[in-house]
N, C-alpha and C positions, 0 to 999 in steps of 0.2 A: 201535054204530058200532065197528070193530076198530081194535084200537090201529096206533098208526104203522107200528110194527116190523114190522107183518104186512100194510100196504097192498103193492101192486105198482100199475104203471102200465102195462097193456099197449100203451098208444098210443105210448108212449115205446122199448120194446124195439125194437131193431134196428140200423142203419146210419145216421148222417144225416151231411149235408157241408153247410158253410156255403155258403150262396147269396149271392155276390157281389152277383150282378143285382138280386135281390130287396132286398139290406141296401141298397143304394144309388139306390134306385127315387125315393124321394123327399127323400133327404137333400142339402142343400146346402151347399158351403164357407162357412166365415165371409168374408167379401169380403177380410180380411186376410191370407187362406191363399194362400200362393203357390203355384201351380198343380203344381211338383216335389213340395210336400207332399203335396198334394191326391192325387199318383197313389202316391208312399210308402204312405200310410195306406190307400188303396183297396186297394192291393198284397198289404195283410196278411191280408184275406176271400177267403173261397173255396177255401181251402187245408184248412181245421181240419176233419179227418175225427171222429165219436164213435160209439163202439160203446158203446149202453146195453143191459145185462145186466139181468137184476132186481133184482139189489143192487149190482152193480157198475158202473164207467164204465171205457171206455178212450178217450184223445184222443190223435190221431196229427197231426201238421204238419211238414212236412220231417225235417228231424232230431230233433224234438221230439216225446217221448211223455211220457204220465201217465196214472197209473190210481190210481183208490180207490175207494172205499165211495161208497154215499149212501141216504137213507132219505126214502121217502115221507110227506112230514108233512098232505099235504091235498090233495083234488081236487076238481073241478067237472066242469060239462060242456064247458069250454073249456079248462082248464088244472090244472096239478098243482104243487105247492110241493114242492121236495123239500131236505133237509139234505146237503148236498156236501162231502167233503174233498178237499182237495187243487188245488184251483183256481189259488188263490191262495196255498197254503199255510195256509190255516187254515179251519176249517167254517164256512159260509153256505149261509143259503135263498137259493133261487134259485126264480123262478116262470117256469115255459114256459109260453107260450099256444099251441094246436094251431089251425091252420086247414089243413083238408083233409090234404095228404101234406109240409105245412111246418109247421116250430111255429118262434116267435120268443122271445126273450130281452131283457132290459132291460139295457143295461152302462151304463157312467158319461156323464154329459154329456148324458141325453136321449137316449140313441141305442139301436138296437136291432138285433140279429141275427138273421137270418133261415137256418134250417137246411132244407134237404130230402131227403128220404130217399130212400137210394141202395140199390138190391139188394147183396145181400149176394156179396162176391167168392167166385169158386171154391173149394175147399180143395185146399191142394197138398201132396205128401207132405212131410209133416214139421211143417207148419205147425198151431198150436193153433186151433181155430176160435171158441172161447168163453172165451178166456184172457185 
């Protein structure tokens, strides 16, 4: 088996956007959660866009921008494990589970966020496409 530093994950490459509808399809707020809090929490999802390149990623959401490197640690038929830098200002392992043209990642509190593949935006003059 090749070392993890040489592994790539072709299924991950491209542009993905948070899928709010799929993320909340089966989620139910706690009975003690006020409706306004539930609406604010839901409003956080569906905006995040992640661009995955062979060894780097770039995240965008509203005015938030973050980029960093990642390393493929392991993969199987349905998922990939990566070590990523910069999501929460430290290195962490993330398992990404693929289902057709979507993937999901587990977040805290047994909550999962879904992402859907989106077509790349057409390049405009002066814009770096893979940066």
